[in-house]
A tleap script that builds the chain and sets N, CA, C and O, in Angstrom:
source leaprc.protein.ff14SB
mol = sequence {
  NMET THR GLU VAL MET ILE LEU THR GLN THR
  TYR SER VAL GLN GLY ARG ILE ALA LEU LEU
  PRO GLY ALA ARG LEU THR ASP PHE ILE ARG
  GLN ALA GLY ASP PHE ILE ALA VAL LEU ASN
  ALA VAL VAL SER ASP LEU LYS GLY ASN GLU
  LEU PHE GLN ALA PRO PHE LEU ASP VAL SER
  LYS ASN HIE ILE GLU ILE ILE SER PRO LYS
  HIE LEU VAL THR LYS LYS ILE GLU TYR LYS
  CARG
}
set mol.1.N position { 0.839 -1.185 0.000 }
set mol.1.CA position { 0.000 0.000 0.000 }
set mol.1.C position { 0.883 1.246 0.000 }
set mol.1.O position { 1.927 1.292 0.649 }
set mol.2.N position { 0.436 2.244 -0.740 }
set mol.2.CA position { 1.173 3.498 -0.845 }
set mol.2.C position { 0.244 4.657 -0.533 }
set mol.2.O position { -0.872 4.716 -1.049 }
set mol.3.N position { 0.690 5.571 0.299 }
set mol.3.CA position { -0.095 6.755 0.607 }
set mol.3.C position { 0.091 7.777 -0.506 }
set mol.3.O position { 1.215 8.067 -0.918 }
set mol.4.N position { -1.038 8.327 -0.993 }
set mol.4.CA position { -1.003 9.262 -2.111 }
set mol.4.C position { -1.804 10.522 -1.806 }
set mol.4.O position { -2.637 10.558 -0.901 }
set mol.5.N position { -1.520 11.553 -2.595 }
set mol.5.CA position { -2.324 12.764 -2.621 }
set mol.5.C position { -2.862 12.895 -4.032 }
set mol.5.O position { -2.109 12.844 -5.005 }
set mol.6.N position { -4.177 13.066 -4.135 }
set mol.6.CA position { -4.852 13.196 -5.424 }
set mol.6.C position { -5.557 14.538 -5.456 }
set mol.6.O position { -6.242 14.909 -4.502 }
set mol.7.N position { -5.390 15.272 -6.559 }
set mol.7.CA position { -6.110 16.526 -6.739 }
set mol.7.C position { -7.023 16.411 -7.948 }
set mol.7.O position { -6.626 15.927 -9.008 }
set mol.8.N position { -8.258 16.868 -7.762 }
set mol.8.CA position { -9.202 17.009 -8.864 }
set mol.8.C position { -9.501 18.502 -8.991 }
set mol.8.O position { -8.905 19.310 -8.281 }
set mol.9.N position { -10.407 18.873 -9.876 }
set mol.9.CA position { -10.761 20.291 -9.999 }
set mol.9.C position { -11.425 20.816 -8.732 }
set mol.9.O position { -11.403 22.020 -8.473 }
set mol.10.N position { -12.013 19.926 -7.944 }
set mol.10.CA position { -12.808 20.350 -6.799 }
set mol.10.C position { -12.279 19.890 -5.446 }
set mol.10.O position { -12.504 20.551 -4.433 }
set mol.11.N position { -11.574 18.753 -5.427 }
set mol.11.CA position { -11.206 18.133 -4.158 }
set mol.11.C position { -9.741 17.729 -4.093 }
set mol.11.O position { -9.061 17.563 -5.107 }
set mol.12.N position { -9.290 17.580 -2.860 }
set mol.12.CA position { -8.013 16.943 -2.553 }
set mol.12.C position { -8.355 15.655 -1.811 }
set mol.12.O position { -9.135 15.669 -0.859 }
set mol.13.N position { -7.778 14.560 -2.244 }
set mol.13.CA position { -8.020 13.265 -1.601 }
set mol.13.C position { -6.681 12.707 -1.158 }
set mol.13.O position { -5.753 12.589 -1.958 }
set mol.14.N position { -6.583 12.367 0.109 }
set mol.14.CA position { -5.397 11.700 0.629 }
set mol.14.C position { -5.818 10.341 1.149 }
set mol.14.O position { -6.860 10.206 1.789 }
set mol.15.N position { -5.012 9.344 0.874 }
set mol.15.CA position { -5.320 7.996 1.330 }
set mol.15.C position { -4.308 7.012 0.793 }
set mol.15.O position { -3.239 7.394 0.316 }
set mol.16.N position { -4.658 5.730 0.875 }
set mol.16.CA position { -3.753 4.666 0.467 }
set mol.16.C position { -4.321 3.923 -0.736 }
set mol.16.O position { -5.521 3.656 -0.808 }
set mol.17.N position { -3.436 3.590 -1.687 }
set mol.17.CA position { -3.832 2.783 -2.845 }
set mol.17.C position { -3.008 1.500 -2.847 }
set mol.17.O position { -1.979 1.408 -2.177 }
set mol.18.N position { -3.470 0.525 -3.599 }
set mol.18.CA position { -2.840 -0.795 -3.629 }
set mol.18.C position { -1.627 -0.831 -4.553 }
set mol.18.O position { -1.546 -1.670 -5.450 }
set mol.19.N position { -0.704 0.069 -4.332 }
set mol.19.CA position { 0.543 0.123 -5.089 }
set mol.19.C position { 1.649 -0.428 -4.198 }
set mol.19.O position { 1.892 0.087 -3.107 }
set mol.20.N position { 2.302 -1.455 -4.660 }
set mol.20.CA position { 3.365 -2.070 -3.868 }
set mol.20.C position { 4.591 -1.164 -3.824 }
set mol.20.O position { 4.880 -0.470 -4.800 }
set mol.21.N position { 5.307 -1.160 -2.720 }
set mol.21.CA position { 6.534 -0.353 -2.629 }
set mol.21.C position { 7.497 -0.720 -3.760 }
set mol.21.O position { 7.726 -1.897 -4.039 }
set mol.22.N position { 8.047 0.296 -4.396 }
set mol.22.CA position { 8.976 0.083 -5.496 }
set mol.22.C position { 8.314 0.044 -6.869 }
set mol.22.O position { 8.995 0.163 -7.888 }
set mol.23.N position { 6.983 -0.122 -6.906 }
set mol.23.CA position { 6.277 -0.137 -8.186 }
set mol.23.C position { 6.078 1.303 -8.663 }
set mol.23.O position { 6.074 2.238 -7.862 }
set mol.24.N position { 5.913 1.469 -9.966 }
set mol.24.CA position { 5.757 2.812 -10.531 }
set mol.24.C position { 4.291 3.239 -10.502 }
set mol.24.O position { 3.413 2.509 -10.960 }
set mol.25.N position { 4.040 4.424 -9.961 }
set mol.25.CA position { 2.683 4.961 -9.892 }
set mol.25.C position { 2.089 5.135 -11.282 }
set mol.25.O position { 0.905 4.869 -11.486 }
set mol.26.N position { 2.888 5.572 -12.229 }
set mol.26.CA position { 2.412 5.762 -13.601 }
set mol.26.C position { 1.886 4.454 -14.183 }
set mol.26.O position { 0.828 4.444 -14.812 }
set mol.27.N position { 2.602 3.361 -13.983 }
set mol.27.CA position { 2.152 2.060 -14.482 }
set mol.27.C position { 0.857 1.635 -13.802 }
set mol.27.O position { -0.039 1.094 -14.449 }
set mol.28.N position { 0.760 1.880 -12.496 }
set mol.28.CA position { -0.447 1.535 -11.745 }
set mol.28.C position { -1.658 2.268 -12.319 }
set mol.28.O position { -2.707 1.660 -12.535 }
set mol.29.N position { -1.518 3.561 -12.564 }
set mol.29.CA position { -2.630 4.363 -13.087 }
set mol.29.C position { -3.021 3.893 -14.489 }
set mol.29.O position { -4.208 3.767 -14.788 }
set mol.30.N position { -2.056 3.638 -15.329 }
set mol.30.CA position { -2.353 3.187 -16.697 }
set mol.30.C position { -3.092 1.858 -16.718 }
set mol.30.O position { -3.956 1.642 -17.568 }
set mol.31.N position { -2.762 0.969 -15.792 }
set mol.31.CA position { -3.361 -0.365 -15.768 }
set mol.31.C position { -4.690 -0.421 -15.013 }
set mol.31.O position { -5.437 -1.390 -15.142 }
set mol.32.N position { -4.979 0.598 -14.239 }
set mol.32.CA position { -6.223 0.620 -13.465 }
set mol.32.C position { -7.419 0.786 -14.401 }
set mol.32.O position { -7.277 1.235 -15.538 }
set mol.33.N position { -8.587 0.418 -13.906 }
set mol.33.CA position { -9.823 0.610 -14.665 }
set mol.33.C position { -10.222 2.072 -14.660 }
set mol.33.O position { -9.368 2.958 -14.646 }
set mol.34.N position { -11.509 2.319 -14.670 }
set mol.34.CA position { -12.019 3.691 -14.698 }
set mol.34.C position { -11.898 4.402 -13.355 }
set mol.34.O position { -11.930 5.631 -13.295 }
set mol.35.N position { -11.758 3.626 -12.275 }
set mol.35.CA position { -11.702 4.196 -10.935 }
set mol.35.C position { -10.475 3.691 -10.185 }
set mol.35.O position { -10.000 2.579 -10.415 }
set mol.36.N position { -9.972 4.535 -9.279 }
set mol.36.CA position { -8.871 4.175 -8.390 }
set mol.36.C position { -9.465 3.997 -6.997 }
set mol.36.O position { -10.100 4.911 -6.470 }
set mol.37.N position { -9.262 2.834 -6.404 }
set mol.37.CA position { -9.744 2.573 -5.049 }
set mol.37.C position { -8.782 3.216 -4.052 }
set mol.37.O position { -7.576 2.973 -4.096 }
set mol.38.N position { -9.323 4.035 -3.157 }
set mol.38.CA position { -8.531 4.716 -2.140 }
set mol.38.C position { -9.045 4.275 -0.773 }
set mol.38.O position { -10.238 4.373 -0.489 }
set mol.39.N position { -8.142 3.791 0.066 }
set mol.39.CA position { -8.496 3.359 1.415 }
set mol.39.C position { -8.123 4.438 2.416 }
set mol.39.O position { -7.183 5.202 2.196 }
set mol.40.N position { -8.863 4.497 3.517 }
set mol.40.CA position { -8.627 5.493 4.574 }
set mol.40.C position { -8.560 6.899 3.980 }
set mol.40.O position { -7.648 7.670 4.278 }
set mol.41.N position { -9.540 7.217 3.139 }
set mol.41.CA position { -9.546 8.472 2.399 }
set mol.41.C position { -9.961 9.651 3.273 }
set mol.41.O position { -10.876 9.555 4.091 }
set mol.42.N position { -9.261 10.762 3.073 }
set mol.42.CA position { -9.621 12.042 3.678 }
set mol.42.C position { -9.847 13.005 2.516 }
set mol.42.O position { -8.939 13.264 1.727 }
set mol.43.N position { -11.064 13.530 2.421 }
set mol.43.CA position { -11.432 14.408 1.311 }
set mol.43.C position { -11.562 15.836 1.834 }
set mol.43.O position { -12.261 16.096 2.814 }
set mol.44.N position { -10.872 16.755 1.158 }
set mol.44.CA position { -10.894 18.170 1.529 }
set mol.44.C position { -11.228 19.004 0.309 }
set mol.44.O position { -11.040 18.569 -0.827 }
set mol.45.N position { -11.731 20.218 0.555 }
set mol.45.CA position { -11.873 21.141 -0.569 }
set mol.45.C position { -10.482 21.700 -0.875 }
set mol.45.O position { -9.526 21.413 -0.156 }
set mol.46.N position { -10.372 22.480 -1.916 }
set mol.46.CA position { -9.056 22.961 -2.335 }
set mol.46.C position { -8.485 24.045 -1.426 }
set mol.46.O position { -7.332 24.446 -1.583 }
set mol.47.N position { -9.291 24.517 -0.477 }
set mol.47.CA position { -8.792 25.456 0.521 }
set mol.47.C position { -8.255 24.726 1.749 }
set mol.47.O position { -7.753 25.359 2.678 }
set mol.48.N position { -8.360 23.393 1.758 }
set mol.48.CA position { -7.833 22.609 2.865 }
set mol.48.C position { -8.846 22.266 3.938 }
set mol.48.O position { -8.484 21.659 4.946 }
set mol.49.N position { -10.116 22.640 3.750 }
set mol.49.CA position { -11.154 22.310 4.722 }
set mol.49.C position { -11.588 20.860 4.553 }
set mol.49.O position { -12.085 20.473 3.496 }
set mol.50.N position { -11.400 20.063 5.597 }
set mol.50.CA position { -11.776 18.650 5.519 }
set mol.50.C position { -13.290 18.528 5.410 }
set mol.50.O position { -14.030 19.108 6.204 }
set mol.51.N position { -13.744 17.762 4.410 }
set mol.51.CA position { -15.163 17.563 4.181 }
set mol.51.C position { -15.658 16.271 4.799 }
set mol.51.O position { -16.706 16.244 5.443 }
set mol.52.N position { -14.893 15.187 4.600 }
set mol.52.CA position { -15.276 13.907 5.197 }
set mol.52.C position { -14.131 12.914 5.100 }
set mol.52.O position { -13.147 13.134 4.394 }
set mol.53.N position { -14.285 11.820 5.826 }
set mol.53.CA position { -13.365 10.695 5.770 }
set mol.53.C position { -14.171 9.453 5.429 }
set mol.53.O position { -15.348 9.354 5.774 }
set mol.54.N position { -13.538 8.509 4.755 }
set mol.54.CA position { -14.210 7.262 4.400 }
set mol.54.C position { -13.191 6.129 4.392 }
set mol.54.O position { -12.059 6.327 3.952 }
set mol.55.N position { -13.569 4.948 4.867 }
set mol.55.CA position { -12.637 3.821 4.834 }
set mol.55.C position { -12.345 3.348 3.404 }
set mol.55.O position { -11.304 2.743 3.149 }
set mol.56.N position { -13.269 3.626 2.474 }
set mol.56.CA position { -13.095 3.244 1.069 }
set mol.56.C position { -13.751 4.302 0.198 }
set mol.56.O position { -14.842 4.789 0.495 }
set mol.57.N position { -13.060 4.647 -0.890 }
set mol.57.CA position { -13.583 5.639 -1.821 }
set mol.57.C position { -13.065 5.306 -3.212 }
set mol.57.O position { -11.876 5.033 -3.381 }
set mol.58.N position { -13.936 5.324 -4.202 }
set mol.58.CA position { -13.516 5.192 -5.597 }
set mol.58.C position { -13.371 6.577 -6.193 }
set mol.58.O position { -14.286 7.395 -6.093 }
set mol.59.N position { -12.228 6.851 -6.814 }
set mol.59.CA position { -11.986 8.142 -7.465 }
set mol.59.C position { -11.897 7.899 -8.970 }
set mol.59.O position { -11.120 7.059 -9.424 }
set mol.60.N position { -12.680 8.624 -9.723 }
set mol.60.CA position { -12.689 8.481 -11.179 }
set mol.60.C position { -11.354 8.947 -11.763 }
set mol.60.O position { -10.900 10.057 -11.486 }
set mol.61.N position { -10.734 8.093 -12.569 }
set mol.61.CA position { -9.477 8.488 -13.231 }
set mol.61.C position { -9.677 9.697 -14.125 }
set mol.61.O position { -8.760 10.502 -14.288 }
set mol.62.N position { -10.859 9.840 -14.707 }
set mol.62.CA position { -11.131 10.967 -15.608 }
set mol.62.C position { -11.101 12.311 -14.892 }
set mol.62.O position { -10.945 13.348 -15.537 }
set mol.63.N position { -11.248 12.309 -13.566 }
set mol.63.CA position { -11.274 13.560 -12.812 }
set mol.63.C position { -9.956 13.869 -12.119 }
set mol.63.O position { -9.792 14.950 -11.554 }
set mol.64.N position { -9.026 12.941 -12.158 }
set mol.64.CA position { -7.732 13.168 -11.505 }
set mol.64.C position { -6.888 14.102 -12.362 }
set mol.64.O position { -6.642 13.831 -13.537 }
set mol.65.N position { -6.451 15.198 -11.764 }
set mol.65.CA position { -5.554 16.124 -12.443 }
set mol.65.C position { -4.118 15.910 -12.010 }
set mol.65.O position { -3.196 16.016 -12.819 }
set mol.66.N position { -3.924 15.607 -10.722 }
set mol.66.CA position { -2.589 15.367 -10.175 }
set mol.66.C position { -2.689 14.216 -9.186 }
set mol.66.O position { -3.629 14.151 -8.393 }
set mol.67.N position { -1.714 13.304 -9.234 }
set mol.67.CA position { -1.594 12.254 -8.234 }
set mol.67.C position { -0.111 12.069 -7.941 }
set mol.67.O position { 0.714 12.041 -8.854 }
set mol.68.N position { 0.218 11.943 -6.660 }
set mol.68.CA position { 1.612 11.801 -6.264 }
set mol.68.C position { 1.695 10.987 -4.988 }
set mol.68.O position { 0.822 11.086 -4.126 }
set mol.69.N position { 2.754 10.174 -4.861 }
set mol.69.CA position { 2.991 9.557 -3.552 }
set mol.69.C position { 3.142 10.680 -2.524 }
set mol.69.O position { 3.840 11.665 -2.765 }
set mol.70.N position { 2.488 10.520 -1.389 }
set mol.70.CA position { 2.461 11.610 -0.408 }
set mol.70.C position { 3.851 11.979 0.098 }
set mol.70.O position { 4.103 13.143 0.409 }
set mol.71.N position { 4.762 11.002 0.185 }
set mol.71.CA position { 6.097 11.317 0.709 }
set mol.71.C position { 6.894 12.232 -0.223 }
set mol.71.O position { 7.906 12.798 0.190 }
set mol.72.N position { 6.456 12.382 -1.464 }
set mol.72.CA position { 7.139 13.274 -2.403 }
set mol.72.C position { 6.589 14.697 -2.375 }
set mol.72.O position { 7.190 15.602 -2.954 }
set mol.73.N position { 5.458 14.903 -1.712 }
set mol.73.CA position { 4.859 16.230 -1.613 }
set mol.73.C position { 5.527 16.939 -0.445 }
set mol.73.O position { 5.381 16.530 0.707 }
set mol.74.N position { 6.269 18.015 -0.753 }
set mol.74.CA position { 7.068 18.657 0.277 }
set mol.74.C position { 6.564 20.022 0.695 }
set mol.74.O position { 6.901 20.496 1.780 }
set mol.75.N position { 5.765 20.663 -0.138 }
set mol.75.CA position { 5.320 22.003 0.204 }
set mol.75.C position { 3.830 22.124 -0.067 }
set mol.75.O position { 3.347 21.767 -1.142 }
set mol.76.N position { 3.122 22.624 0.910 }
set mol.76.CA position { 1.691 22.861 0.734 }
set mol.76.C position { 1.505 24.309 0.323 }
set mol.76.O position { 2.016 25.222 0.971 }
set mol.77.N position { 0.762 24.511 -0.767 }
set mol.77.CA position { 0.470 25.872 -1.208 }
set mol.77.C position { -1.025 26.108 -1.088 }
set mol.77.O position { -1.823 25.175 -1.178 }
set mol.78.N position { -1.394 27.356 -0.886 }
set mol.78.CA position { -2.809 27.685 -0.811 }
set mol.78.C position { -3.312 27.921 -2.215 }
set mol.78.O position { -2.763 28.732 -2.961 }
set mol.79.N position { -4.365 27.201 -2.568 }
set mol.79.CA position { -4.956 27.302 -3.903 }
set mol.79.C position { -6.060 28.337 -3.855 }
set mol.79.O position { -6.967 28.246 -3.028 }
set mol.80.N position { -5.989 29.339 -4.752 }
set mol.80.CA position { -7.009 30.380 -4.794 }
set mol.80.C position { -7.713 30.324 -6.140 }
set mol.80.O position { -7.074 30.183 -7.183 }
set mol.81.N position { -9.015 30.434 -6.105 }
set mol.81.CA position { -9.813 30.471 -7.336 }
set mol.81.C position { -10.281 31.860 -7.608 }
set mol.81.O position { -10.969 32.096 -8.601 }
savepdb mol mol.pdb
quit
């Protein structure tokens, strides 16, 4: 399992996906179906306000704009619309 941060146009999702350590995230996304299963998900708006938590959440690949292993995210910026 790998902890990731996912950004869509509306939400930030943090949680764990079934990516084995050492595997490439790009390959995982390409091989996945239409949805990415996220465990222990925390969903926030783009201002950082937590909206809800869920033990399981499917995220549509079509809505993902950015996805990164969480350990590679080093700086949090405030997103303004």
